[in-house]
C-alpha positions as a Python dict, from the first residue, in 0.01 Angstrom:
ca = {
    (1, 'M'): (0, 0, 0),
    (2, 'I'): (-354, 21, -133),
    (3, 'I'): (-649, 106, 94),
    (4, 'L'): (-1018, 33, 29),
    (5, 'V'): (-1233, 261, 242),
    (6, 'D'): (-1558, 138, 391),
    (7, 'S'): (-1867, 356, 393),
    (8, 'D'): (-1832, 445, 761),
    (9, 'I'): (-1489, 599, 699),
    (10, 'V'): (-1611, 811, 408),
    (11, 'I'): (-1903, 931, 621),
    (12, 'E'): (-1662, 1038, 896),
    (13, 'V'): (-1441, 1218, 646),
    (14, 'C'): (-1739, 1406, 503),
    (15, 'R'): (-1886, 1502, 836),
    (16, 'G'): (-1560, 1552, 1024),
    (17, 'G'): (-1691, 1406, 1349),
    (18, 'D'): (-1392, 1186, 1436),
    (19, 'T'): (-1060, 1370, 1441),
    (20, 'N'): (-863, 1043, 1446),
    (21, 'V'): (-1024, 934, 1118),
    (22, 'T'): (-981, 1274, 954),
    (23, 'S'): (-616, 1293, 1063),
    (24, 'R'): (-542, 948, 921),
    (25, 'W'): (-727, 1044, 600),
    (26, 'L'): (-509, 1352, 561),
    (27, 'E'): (-193, 1146, 619),
    (28, 'L'): (-303, 895, 355),
    (29, 'S'): (-392, 1169, 109),
    (30, 'L'): (-49, 1328, 143),
    (31, 'S'): (137, 996, 129),
    (32, 'G'): (40, 906, -225),
    (33, 'T'): (-125, 585, -108),
    (34, 'G'): (-394, 458, -343),
    (35, 'I'): (-736, 508, -189),
    (36, 'L'): (-1014, 300, -343),
    (37, 'Y'): (-1386, 268, -287),
    (38, 'S'): (-1654, 24, -391),
    (39, 'P'): (-1970, 115, -586),
    (40, 'V'): (-2149, -17, -277),
    (41, 'T'): (-1998, 267, -75),
    (42, 'A'): (-2108, 521, -335),
    (43, 'A'): (-2462, 381, -326),
    (44, 'E'): (-2476, 385, 54),
    (45, 'L'): (-2350, 741, 79),
    (46, 'W'): (-2571, 882, -197),
    (47, 'A'): (-2873, 709, -42),
    (48, 'G'): (-2818, 887, 288),
    (49, 'A'): (-2671, 1216, 171),
    (50, 'L'): (-2835, 1542, 259),
    (51, 'P'): (-2872, 1786, -32),
    (52, 'S'): (-2615, 2010, 137),
    (53, 'E'): (-2360, 1722, 116),
    (54, 'H'): (-2394, 1652, -258),
    (55, 'N'): (-2113, 1882, -374),
    (56, 'L'): (-1879, 1748, -107),
    (57, 'L'): (-1954, 1389, -211),
    (58, 'R'): (-1897, 1466, -579),
    (59, 'T'): (-1563, 1627, -501),
    (60, 'L'): (-1454, 1351, -266),
    (61, 'F'): (-1541, 1066, -502),
    (62, 'Q'): (-1355, 1242, -785),
    (63, 'T'): (-1034, 1219, -582),
    (64, 'L'): (-1068, 843, -524),
    (65, 'S'): (-1063, 540, -752),
    (66, 'C'): (-1372, 322, -784),
    (67, 'I'): (-1310, -50, -813),
    (68, 'P'): (-1576, -212, -1031),
    (69, 'I'): (-1762, -519, -919),
    (70, 'D'): (-1706, -799, -1168),
    (71, 'H'): (-1804, -1165, -1186),
    (72, 'E'): (-1517, -1286, -965),
    (73, 'T'): (-1598, -1026, -702),
    (74, 'G'): (-1965, -1126, -710),
    (75, 'Q'): (-1877, -1493, -677),
    (76, 'Q'): (-1646, -1422, -382),
    (77, 'A'): (-1918, -1211, -218),
    (78, 'G'): (-2165, -1496, -266),
    (79, 'D'): (-1920, -1733, -97),
    (80, 'Y'): (-1889, -1489, 193),
    (81, 'L'): (-2266, -1463, 227),
    (82, 'R'): (-2302, -1839, 233),
    (83, 'Q'): (-2029, -1870, 498),
    (84, 'Y'): (-2109, -1576, 724),
    (85, 'R'): (-2467, -1456, 678),
    (86, 'K'): (-2616, -1676, 948),
    (87, 'S'): (-2323, -1682, 1190),
    (88, 'H'): (-2228, -1312, 1168),
    (89, 'G'): (-2533, -1147, 1008),
    (90, 'I'): (-2338, -990, 723),
    (91, 'G'): (-2533, -839, 438),
    (92, 'L'): (-2474, -812, 67),
    (93, 'G'): (-2303, -473, 90),
    (94, 'D'): (-2043, -592, 342),
    (95, 'A'): (-1984, -911, 143),
    (96, 'L'): (-1925, -710, -176),
    (97, 'I'): (-1692, -465, -4),
    (98, 'A'): (-1492, -750, 152),
    (99, 'A'): (-1470, -931, -181),
    (100, 'T'): (-1360, -609, -352),
    (101, 'A'): (-1082, -562, -95),
    (102, 'L'): (-966, -919, -141),
    (103, 'Q'): (-979, -907, -522),
    (104, 'S'): (-788, -577, -537),
    (105, 'Q'): (-537, -685, -268),
    (106, 'A'): (-622, -377, -66),
    (107, 'A'): (-627, -331, 308),
    (108, 'L'): (-980, -252, 426),
    (109, 'W'): (-1022, 60, 637),
    (110, 'T'): (-1333, 27, 848),
    (111, 'R'): (-1445, 98, 1200),
    (112, 'N'): (-1682, -200, 1184),
    (113, 'R'): (-1446, -497, 1181),
    (114, 'K'): (-1719, -721, 1325),
    (115, 'H'): (-1890, -691, 983),
    (116, 'Y'): (-1584, -846, 819),
    (117, 'P'): (-1498, -1184, 975),
    (118, 'M'): (-1366, -1313, 641),
    (119, 'K'): (-1034, -1493, 645),
    (120, 'G'): (-766, -1342, 429),
    (121, 'L'): (-876, -980, 467),
    (122, 'S'): (-618, -733, 581),
    (123, 'F'): (-711, -415, 763),
    (124, 'Y'): (-569, -65, 773),
}
């Protein structure tokens, strides 16, 4: 199994506020499951990171694999925006993360499933 983590999950892991999320993260880490992230997640976290969180973010991102955004992922994200922007209010970041999950055949781990109405996505 391959898991793509959404920004909200990485935030919870860094801040340790939700014990359910941190427990599941530890289980995944010990299981050898591939944990991926999108450059969108990196951008969102670095944009909101406090200086005291920089070392933690560097260390955390070094343990994960970043999936690049390529032309096919961008095209899929554009299709998602066209389909769901008006009806569900999704933004570019969510569309790119969903397209990355689909393109990499990864289950998306998010606490915000309402941001991901796309057909064909699987969730962790």
